[in-house]
N, CA, C and O atoms as a GROMACS GRO file, in nm:
protein
  456
    1UNK      N    1  -0.564   1.639   2.010
    1UNK     CA    2  -0.654   1.644   2.136
    1UNK      C    3  -0.610   1.549   2.189
    1UNK      O    4  -0.569   1.447   2.134
    2UNK      N    5  -0.615   1.588   2.358
    2UNK     CA    6  -0.582   1.530   2.439
    2UNK      C    7  -0.673   1.438   2.469
    2UNK      O    8  -0.791   1.465   2.450
    3UNK      N    9  -0.629   1.295   2.528
    3UNK     CA   10  -0.742   1.212   2.577
    3UNK      C   11  -0.792   1.258   2.706
    3UNK      O   12  -0.722   1.313   2.792
    4UNK      N   13  -0.918   1.233   2.714
    4UNK     CA   14  -0.943   1.251   2.850
    4UNK      C   15  -0.927   1.190   2.955
    4UNK      O   16  -0.932   1.236   3.069
    5UNK      N   17  -0.912   1.110   2.931
    5UNK     CA   18  -0.881   0.968   3.016
    5UNK      C   19  -0.754   0.990   3.121
    5UNK      O   20  -0.770   0.973   3.242
    6UNK      N   21  -0.620   1.031   3.060
    6UNK     CA   22  -0.531   1.007   3.106
    6UNK      C   23  -0.448   1.087   3.026
    6UNK      O   24  -0.338   1.040   2.997
    7UNK      N   25  -0.482   1.213   2.977
    7UNK     CA   26  -0.445   1.350   2.904
    7UNK      C   27  -0.319   1.316   2.819
    7UNK      O   28  -0.219   1.381   2.791
    8UNK      N   29  -0.354   1.211   2.793
    8UNK     CA   30  -0.223   1.231   2.672
    8UNK      C   31  -0.233   1.243   2.549
    8UNK      O   32  -0.336   1.205   2.494
    9UNK      N   33  -0.104   1.312   2.459
    9UNK     CA   34  -0.139   1.354   2.326
    9UNK      C   35  -0.142   1.272   2.223
    9UNK      O   36  -0.168   1.284   2.103
   10UNK      N   37  -0.096   1.150   2.323
   10UNK     CA   38  -0.055   1.052   2.216
   10UNK      C   39  -0.234   0.962   2.115
   10UNK      O   40  -0.254   0.841   2.121
   11UNK      N   41  -0.313   1.043   2.051
   11UNK     CA   42  -0.438   0.964   2.000
   11UNK      C   43  -0.442   1.016   1.897
   11UNK      O   44  -0.383   1.119   1.862
   12UNK      N   45  -0.524   0.938   1.828
   12UNK     CA   46  -0.586   0.935   1.668
   12UNK      C   47  -0.722   0.893   1.664
   12UNK      O   48  -0.786   0.818   1.738
   13UNK      N   49  -0.761   0.975   1.531
   13UNK     CA   50  -0.900   0.985   1.494
   13UNK      C   51  -0.889   0.873   1.406
   13UNK      O   52  -0.805   0.847   1.319
   14UNK      N   53  -1.050   0.773   1.469
   14UNK     CA   54  -1.018   0.684   1.343
   14UNK      C   55  -1.200   0.686   1.327
   14UNK      O   56  -1.282   0.653   1.413
   15UNK      N   57  -1.224   0.731   1.202
   15UNK     CA   58  -1.373   0.744   1.156
   15UNK      C   59  -1.448   0.874   1.258
   15UNK      O   60  -1.390   0.983   1.264
   16UNK      N   61  -1.550   0.856   1.319
   16UNK     CA   62  -1.615   0.951   1.415
   16UNK      C   63  -1.560   0.993   1.542
   16UNK      O   64  -1.581   1.104   1.590
   17UNK      N   65  -1.456   0.857   1.622
   17UNK     CA   66  -1.418   0.801   1.731
   17UNK      C   67  -1.307   0.848   1.742
   17UNK      O   68  -1.276   0.901   1.636
   18UNK      N   69  -1.188   0.860   1.859
   18UNK     CA   70  -1.078   0.939   1.873
   18UNK      C   71  -1.028   0.831   1.978
   18UNK      O   72  -1.093   0.806   2.079
   19UNK      N   73  -0.919   0.773   1.950
   19UNK     CA   74  -0.873   0.688   2.025
   19UNK      C   75  -0.716   0.695   2.104
   19UNK      O   76  -0.617   0.721   2.036
   20UNK      N   77  -0.708   0.674   2.223
   20UNK     CA   78  -0.575   0.633   2.348
   20UNK      C   79  -0.479   0.598   2.276
   20UNK      O   80  -0.489   0.479   2.306
   21UNK      N   81  -0.371   0.599   2.190
   21UNK     CA   82  -0.314   0.481   2.200
   21UNK      C   83  -0.217   0.450   2.351
   21UNK      O   84  -0.154   0.345   2.358
   22UNK      N   85  -0.214   0.546   2.459
   22UNK     CA   86  -0.146   0.458   2.555
   22UNK      C   87  -0.229   0.423   2.642
   22UNK      O   88  -0.170   0.356   2.727
   23UNK      N   89  -0.354   0.436   2.668
   23UNK     CA   90  -0.478   0.367   2.745
   23UNK      C   91  -0.596   0.321   2.696
   23UNK      O   92  -0.696   0.290   2.759
   24UNK      N   93  -0.576   0.316   2.572
   24UNK     CA   94  -0.707   0.238   2.482
   24UNK      C   95  -0.828   0.304   2.485
   24UNK      O   96  -0.910   0.251   2.408
   25UNK      N   97  -0.865   0.391   2.540
   25UNK     CA   98  -1.009   0.480   2.576
   25UNK      C   99  -1.003   0.552   2.454
   25UNK      O  100  -0.916   0.619   2.399
   26UNK      N  101  -1.172   0.507   2.414
   26UNK     CA  102  -1.229   0.587   2.276
   26UNK      C  103  -1.300   0.697   2.341
   26UNK      O  104  -1.285   0.726   2.460
   27UNK      N  105  -1.388   0.767   2.250
   27UNK     CA  106  -1.436   0.895   2.259
   27UNK      C  107  -1.487   0.978   2.151
   27UNK      O  108  -1.398   1.031   2.084
   28UNK      N  109  -1.617   1.004   2.114
   28UNK     CA  110  -1.650   1.073   2.039
   28UNK      C  111  -1.634   1.196   2.067
   28UNK      O  112  -1.602   1.230   2.181
   29UNK      N  113  -1.659   1.304   1.942
   29UNK     CA  114  -1.644   1.424   2.020
   29UNK      C  115  -1.815   1.511   2.067
   29UNK      O  116  -1.837   1.632   2.079
   30UNK      N  117  -1.888   1.421   2.079
   30UNK     CA  118  -1.978   1.472   2.098
   30UNK      C  119  -1.998   1.357   2.269
   30UNK      O  120  -2.102   1.356   2.335
   31UNK      N  121  -1.901   1.295   2.296
   31UNK     CA  122  -1.907   1.194   2.449
   31UNK      C  123  -1.808   1.342   2.498
   31UNK      O  124  -1.826   1.381   2.614
   32UNK      N  125  -1.738   1.394   2.439
   32UNK     CA  126  -1.598   1.490   2.505
   32UNK      C  127  -1.692   1.665   2.548
   32UNK      O  128  -1.654   1.756   2.621
   33UNK      N  129  -1.823   1.653   2.464
   33UNK     CA  130  -1.880   1.780   2.479
   33UNK      C  131  -1.988   1.752   2.586
   33UNK      O  132  -2.072   1.841   2.582
   34UNK      N  133  -2.011   1.676   2.664
   34UNK     CA  134  -2.099   1.606   2.729
   34UNK      C  135  -2.002   1.611   2.837
   34UNK      O  136  -2.061   1.691   2.910
   35UNK      N  137  -1.908   1.584   2.891
   35UNK     CA  138  -1.807   1.575   2.984
   35UNK      C  139  -1.780   1.711   3.041
   35UNK      O  140  -1.765   1.746   3.158
   36UNK      N  141  -1.779   1.785   2.921
   36UNK     CA  142  -1.716   1.919   2.994
   36UNK      C  143  -1.848   2.031   3.019
   36UNK      O  144  -1.844   2.130   3.091
   37UNK      N  145  -1.962   1.984   2.938
   37UNK     CA  146  -2.090   2.063   3.015
   37UNK      C  147  -2.104   1.983   3.154
   37UNK      O  148  -2.138   2.056   3.247
   38UNK      N  149  -2.093   1.906   3.173
   38UNK     CA  150  -2.097   1.808   3.299
   38UNK      C  151  -2.010   1.928   3.435
   38UNK      O  152  -2.050   1.999   3.527
   39UNK      N  153  -1.850   1.887   3.365
   39UNK     CA  154  -1.765   1.949   3.451
   39UNK      C  155  -1.842   2.148   3.494
   39UNK      O  156  -1.834   2.203   3.604
   40UNK      N  157  -1.881   2.184   3.418
   40UNK     CA  158  -1.922   2.372   3.467
   40UNK      C  159  -2.070   2.357   3.488
   40UNK      O  160  -2.139   2.459   3.478
   41UNK      N  161  -2.121   2.258   3.513
   41UNK     CA  162  -2.211   2.239   3.654
   41UNK      C  163  -2.216   2.303   3.762
   41UNK      O  164  -2.103   2.334   3.798
   42UNK      N  165  -2.292   2.335   3.827
   42UNK     CA  166  -2.284   2.387   3.974
   42UNK      C  167  -2.227   2.285   4.022
   42UNK      O  168  -2.251   2.179   3.965
   43UNK      N  169  -2.108   2.279   4.174
   43UNK     CA  170  -2.067   2.182   4.220
   43UNK      C  171  -2.076   2.247   4.352
   43UNK      O  172  -1.970   2.253   4.414
   44UNK      N  173  -2.172   2.291   4.401
   44UNK     CA  174  -2.147   2.400   4.548
   44UNK      C  175  -2.148   2.297   4.642
   44UNK      O  176  -2.194   2.186   4.614
   45UNK      N  177  -2.106   2.320   4.738
   45UNK     CA  178  -2.077   2.248   4.880
   45UNK      C  179  -2.204   2.293   4.966
   45UNK      O  180  -2.220   2.415   4.955
   46UNK      N  181  -2.310   2.226   5.057
   46UNK     CA  182  -2.426   2.263   5.123
   46UNK      C  183  -2.360   2.200   5.240
   46UNK      O  184  -2.260   2.129   5.238
   47UNK      N  185  -2.460   2.254   5.384
   47UNK     CA  186  -2.406   2.196   5.477
   47UNK      C  187  -2.531   2.128   5.525
   47UNK      O  188  -2.629   2.144   5.452
   48UNK      N  189  -2.549   2.044   5.652
   48UNK     CA  190  -2.639   1.982   5.702
   48UNK      C  191  -2.809   2.019   5.634
   48UNK      O  192  -2.893   1.952   5.574
   49UNK      N  193  -2.802   2.141   5.675
   49UNK     CA  194  -2.955   2.197   5.618
   49UNK      C  195  -2.996   2.242   5.499
   49UNK      O  196  -3.105   2.298   5.484
   50UNK      N  197  -2.887   2.213   5.378
   50UNK     CA  198  -2.867   2.250   5.265
   50UNK      C  199  -2.877   2.434   5.209
   50UNK      O  200  -2.939   2.491   5.119
   51UNK      N  201  -2.765   2.489   5.336
   51UNK     CA  202  -2.736   2.630   5.246
   51UNK      C  203  -2.581   2.598   5.228
   51UNK      O  204  -2.502   2.526   5.288
   52UNK      N  205  -2.571   2.688   5.112
   52UNK     CA  206  -2.522   2.662   5.015
   52UNK      C  207  -2.380   2.734   5.136
   52UNK      O  208  -2.399   2.813   5.228
   53UNK      N  209  -2.229   2.663   5.087
   53UNK     CA  210  -2.114   2.701   5.185
   53UNK      C  211  -2.018   2.796   5.125
   53UNK      O  212  -2.026   2.765   5.006
   54UNK      N  213  -1.953   2.871   5.132
   54UNK     CA  214  -1.873   2.910   5.043
   54UNK      C  215  -1.694   2.962   5.182
   54UNK      O  216  -1.680   2.983   5.302
   55UNK      N  217  -1.617   2.959   5.080
   55UNK     CA  218  -1.476   3.020   5.159
   55UNK      C  219  -1.501   3.122   5.206
   55UNK      O  220  -1.554   3.212   5.140
   56UNK      N  221  -1.462   3.138   5.366
   56UNK     CA  222  -1.450   3.215   5.458
   56UNK      C  223  -1.574   3.247   5.572
   56UNK      O  224  -1.585   3.347   5.644
   57UNK      N  225  -1.677   3.109   5.562
   57UNK     CA  226  -1.794   3.142   5.596
   57UNK      C  227  -1.764   3.098   5.702
   57UNK      O  228  -1.648   3.057   5.707
   58UNK      N  229  -1.852   3.085   5.838
   58UNK     CA  230  -1.843   3.017   5.948
   58UNK      C  231  -1.936   2.899   5.999
   58UNK      O  232  -2.058   2.912   6.009
   59UNK      N  233  -1.870   2.788   6.030
   59UNK     CA  234  -1.958   2.694   6.044
   59UNK      C  235  -1.947   2.611   6.204
   59UNK      O  236  -1.843   2.611   6.270
   60UNK      N  237  -2.071   2.545   6.247
   60UNK     CA  238  -2.077   2.504   6.375
   60UNK      C  239  -2.092   2.323   6.349
   60UNK      O  240  -2.172   2.277   6.268
   61UNK      N  241  -2.032   2.266   6.406
   61UNK     CA  242  -2.037   2.147   6.426
   61UNK      C  243  -2.202   2.114   6.466
   61UNK      O  244  -2.249   2.202   6.538
   62UNK      N  245  -2.284   2.018   6.436
   62UNK     CA  246  -2.386   1.960   6.453
   62UNK      C  247  -2.425   1.835   6.562
   62UNK      O  248  -2.533   1.808   6.615
   63UNK      N  249  -2.249   1.748   6.578
   63UNK     CA  250  -2.246   1.592   6.667
   63UNK      C  251  -2.084   1.605   6.673
   63UNK      O  252  -1.989   1.639   6.602
   64UNK      N  253  -2.112   1.561   6.793
   64UNK     CA  254  -2.008   1.544   6.827
   64UNK      C  255  -1.892   1.453   6.694
   64UNK      O  256  -1.952   1.382   6.613
   65UNK      N  257  -1.782   1.460   6.684
   65UNK     CA  258  -1.690   1.400   6.578
   65UNK      C  259  -1.546   1.330   6.664
   65UNK      O  260  -1.475   1.382   6.750
   66UNK      N  261  -1.539   1.192   6.600
   66UNK     CA  262  -1.382   1.134   6.682
   66UNK      C  263  -1.286   1.198   6.564
   66UNK      O  264  -1.294   1.176   6.442
   67UNK      N  265  -1.236   1.244   6.602
   67UNK     CA  266  -1.044   1.267   6.498
   67UNK      C  267  -0.972   1.097   6.452
   67UNK      O  268  -0.921   1.000   6.508
   68UNK      N  269  -1.002   1.133   6.345
   68UNK     CA  270  -0.944   0.937   6.321
   68UNK      C  271  -0.765   0.972   6.363
   68UNK      O  272  -0.698   1.075   6.350
   69UNK      N  273  -0.746   0.899   6.392
   69UNK     CA  274  -0.564   0.829   6.469
   69UNK      C  275  -0.533   1.008   6.574
   69UNK      O  276  -0.441   1.089   6.563
   70UNK      N  277  -0.653   1.006   6.664
   70UNK     CA  278  -0.621   1.072   6.788
   70UNK      C  279  -0.716   1.046   6.888
   70UNK      O  280  -0.834   1.038   6.853
   71UNK      N  281  -0.692   1.035   6.978
   71UNK     CA  282  -0.803   1.023   7.086
   71UNK      C  283  -0.868   1.121   7.153
   71UNK      O  284  -0.920   1.114   7.264
   72UNK      N  285  -0.859   1.272   7.029
   72UNK     CA  286  -0.955   1.390   7.102
   72UNK      C  287  -1.079   1.370   6.996
   72UNK      O  288  -1.092   1.308   6.890
   73UNK      N  289  -1.144   1.433   7.058
   73UNK     CA  290  -1.300   1.470   6.949
   73UNK      C  291  -1.324   1.589   6.951
   73UNK      O  292  -1.269   1.667   7.029
   74UNK      N  293  -1.438   1.632   6.836
   74UNK     CA  294  -1.452   1.774   6.857
   74UNK      C  295  -1.622   1.754   6.884
   74UNK      O  296  -1.700   1.690   6.813
   75UNK      N  297  -1.654   1.829   7.008
   75UNK     CA  298  -1.768   1.805   6.998
   75UNK      C  299  -1.882   1.890   6.957
   75UNK      O  300  -1.853   2.010   6.956
   76UNK      N  301  -1.985   1.866   6.928
   76UNK     CA  302  -2.089   1.917   6.876
   76UNK      C  303  -2.099   2.060   6.940
   76UNK      O  304  -2.056   2.062   7.055
   77UNK      N  305  -2.144   2.174   6.894
   77UNK     CA  306  -2.171   2.314   6.884
   77UNK      C  307  -2.002   2.372   6.869
   77UNK      O  308  -1.977   2.492   6.883
   78UNK      N  309  -1.912   2.288   6.844
   78UNK     CA  310  -1.793   2.388   6.874
   78UNK      C  311  -1.809   2.498   6.671
   78UNK      O  312  -1.849   2.446   6.567
   79UNK      N  313  -1.761   2.648   6.688
   79UNK     CA  314  -1.781   2.709   6.591
   79UNK      C  315  -1.638   2.704   6.517
   79UNK      O  316  -1.556   2.704   6.609
   80UNK      N  317  -1.596   2.701   6.439
   80UNK     CA  318  -1.515   2.658   6.322
   80UNK      C  319  -1.520   2.801   6.226
   80UNK      O  320  -1.606   2.799   6.138
   81UNK      N  321  -1.441   2.917   6.235
   81UNK     CA  322  -1.450   3.000   6.155
   81UNK      C  323  -1.353   3.020   6.016
   81UNK      O  324  -1.233   3.010   6.044
   82UNK      N  325  -1.376   3.039   5.903
   82UNK     CA  326  -1.318   3.115   5.790
   82UNK      C  327  -1.295   2.991   5.752
   82UNK      O  328  -1.180   2.967   5.788
   83UNK      N  329  -1.350   2.877   5.685
   83UNK     CA  330  -1.332   2.766   5.644
   83UNK      C  331  -1.280   2.767   5.464
   83UNK      O  332  -1.311   2.858   5.387
   84UNK      N  333  -1.235   2.702   5.442
   84UNK     CA  334  -1.223   2.664   5.242
   84UNK      C  335  -1.238   2.543   5.215
   84UNK      O  336  -1.208   2.434   5.264
   85UNK      N  337  -1.297   2.586   5.118
   85UNK     CA  338  -1.395   2.477   5.058
   85UNK      C  339  -1.273   2.362   4.946
   85UNK      O  340  -1.177   2.420   4.894
   86UNK      N  341  -1.284   2.264   4.931
   86UNK     CA  342  -1.166   2.179   4.900
   86UNK      C  343  -1.254   2.044   4.862
   86UNK      O  344  -1.371   2.009   4.873
   87UNK      N  345  -1.133   1.988   4.813
   87UNK     CA  346  -1.183   1.859   4.761
   87UNK      C  347  -1.068   1.760   4.791
   87UNK      O  348  -1.002   1.697   4.707
   88UNK      N  349  -1.054   1.755   4.948
   88UNK     CA  350  -0.978   1.603   5.002
   88UNK      C  351  -1.047   1.480   4.956
   88UNK      O  352  -0.981   1.456   4.856
   89UNK      N  353  -1.119   1.405   4.962
   89UNK     CA  354  -1.117   1.316   4.900
   89UNK      C  355  -1.252   1.190   4.969
   89UNK      O  356  -1.225   1.201   5.088
   90UNK      N  357  -1.320   1.132   4.966
   90UNK     CA  358  -1.398   1.030   5.027
   90UNK      C  359  -1.485   1.188   5.153
   90UNK      O  360  -1.486   1.218   5.272
   91UNK      N  361  -1.534   1.232   5.036
   91UNK     CA  362  -1.621   1.340   5.148
   91UNK      C  363  -1.599   1.438   5.224
   91UNK      O  364  -1.687   1.491   5.291
   92UNK      N  365  -1.468   1.478   5.222
   92UNK     CA  366  -1.423   1.572   5.287
   92UNK      C  367  -1.404   1.699   5.268
   92UNK      O  368  -1.294   1.753   5.284
   93UNK      N  369  -1.549   1.779   5.219
   93UNK     CA  370  -1.510   1.874   5.137
   93UNK      C  371  -1.485   2.014   5.199
   93UNK      O  372  -1.513   2.115   5.135
   94UNK      N  373  -1.434   2.020   5.321
   94UNK     CA  374  -1.413   2.146   5.409
   94UNK      C  375  -1.272   2.189   5.493
   94UNK      O  376  -1.277   2.199   5.616
   95UNK      N  377  -1.178   2.208   5.438
   95UNK     CA  378  -1.080   2.276   5.548
   95UNK      C  379  -1.049   2.374   5.626
   95UNK      O  380  -1.069   2.489   5.586
   96UNK      N  381  -0.985   2.347   5.769
   96UNK     CA  382  -0.981   2.462   5.834
   96UNK      C  383  -0.892   2.418   5.948
   96UNK      O  384  -0.816   2.321   5.941
   97UNK      N  385  -0.907   2.509   6.070
   97UNK     CA  386  -0.792   2.521   6.119
   97UNK      C  387  -0.877   2.531   6.241
   97UNK      O  388  -0.942   2.634   6.260
   98UNK      N  389  -0.880   2.451   6.310
   98UNK     CA  390  -0.911   2.461   6.509
   98UNK      C  391  -0.799   2.466   6.586
   98UNK      O  392  -0.688   2.414   6.600
   99UNK      N  393  -0.876   2.554   6.634
   99UNK     CA  394  -0.783   2.604   6.824
   99UNK      C  395  -0.718   2.472   6.838
   99UNK      O  396  -0.752   2.371   6.775
  100UNK      N  397  -0.613   2.482   6.934
  100UNK     CA  398  -0.550   2.357   6.987
  100UNK      C  399  -0.550   2.260   6.931
  100UNK      O  400  -0.543   2.160   7.002
  101UNK      N  401  -0.558   2.243   6.799
  101UNK     CA  402  -0.609   2.095   6.698
  101UNK      C  403  -0.470   2.124   6.560
  101UNK      O  404  -0.367   2.061   6.538
  102UNK      N  405  -0.529   2.246   6.492
  102UNK     CA  406  -0.491   2.287   6.380
  102UNK      C  407  -0.480   2.252   6.286
  102UNK      O  408  -0.366   2.214   6.314
  103UNK      N  409  -0.494   2.212   6.150
  103UNK     CA  410  -0.529   2.181   6.045
  103UNK      C  411  -0.614   2.032   6.022
  103UNK      O  412  -0.572   1.919   6.048
  104UNK      N  413  -0.749   2.072   5.961
  104UNK     CA  414  -0.868   1.915   6.001
  104UNK      C  415  -0.912   1.925   5.851
  104UNK      O  416  -0.874   1.991   5.754
  105UNK      N  417  -1.006   1.830   5.876
  105UNK     CA  418  -1.100   1.820   5.723
  105UNK      C  419  -1.191   1.790   5.740
  105UNK      O  420  -1.194   1.675   5.785
  106UNK      N  421  -1.330   1.858   5.720
  106UNK     CA  422  -1.433   1.830   5.748
  106UNK      C  423  -1.534   1.788   5.671
  106UNK      O  424  -1.570   1.880   5.597
  107UNK      N  425  -1.617   1.657   5.652
  107UNK     CA  426  -1.738   1.676   5.548
  107UNK      C  427  -1.882   1.757   5.629
  107UNK      O  428  -1.936   1.759   5.740
  108UNK      N  429  -1.899   1.817   5.491
  108UNK     CA  430  -2.039   1.944   5.490
  108UNK      C  431  -2.163   1.832   5.580
  108UNK      O  432  -2.186   1.871   5.695
  109UNK      N  433  -2.196   1.777   5.562
  109UNK     CA  434  -2.230   1.680   5.617
  109UNK      C  435  -2.285   1.724   5.806
  109UNK      O  436  -2.391   1.752   5.861
  110UNK      N  437  -2.208   1.715   5.828
  110UNK     CA  438  -2.168   1.738   5.988
  110UNK      C  439  -2.167   1.888   6.032
  110UNK      O  440  -2.124   1.905   6.146
  111UNK      N  441  -2.205   1.999   5.964
  111UNK     CA  442  -2.190   2.120   6.000
  111UNK      C  443  -2.302   2.165   5.939
  111UNK      O  444  -2.367   2.108   5.851
  112UNK      N  445  -2.326   2.292   5.999
  112UNK     CA  446  -2.414   2.418   5.946
  112UNK      C  447  -2.380   2.535   5.979
  112UNK      O  448  -2.327   2.583   6.079
  113UNK      N  449  -2.436   2.595   5.832
  113UNK     CA  450  -2.391   2.742   5.891
  113UNK      C  451  -2.410   2.827   5.975
  113UNK      O  452  -2.508   2.807   6.048
  114UNK      N  453  -2.343   2.929   5.995
  114UNK     CA  454  -2.366   2.982   6.129
  114UNK      C  455  -2.434   3.113   6.103
  114UNK      O  456  -2.468   3.185   6.197
   0.00000   0.00000   0.00000
């Protein structure tokens, strides 16, 4: 069995728990089943109005957004076409291309479905 924490194959069973020899993580088979069930839950991305977004949708920015590391600002009302859902970290869950700016990641809380 592989460790759910570090994915190491170097694990052993001690009674009714499993222990990873590399990271010392301990788990039971019931814990592992709960983790797998949580991963299978719906992790859909929703816009500012609560509508579910999917790949290929078009969205509209609901407010002006400053672009980190640049003096540019995306204006509210800008339409972004053909988005891709991603998990870029820190809440940025939409990847898209904006004409004249290039590839950018957005937070779904600042867009609404077009």
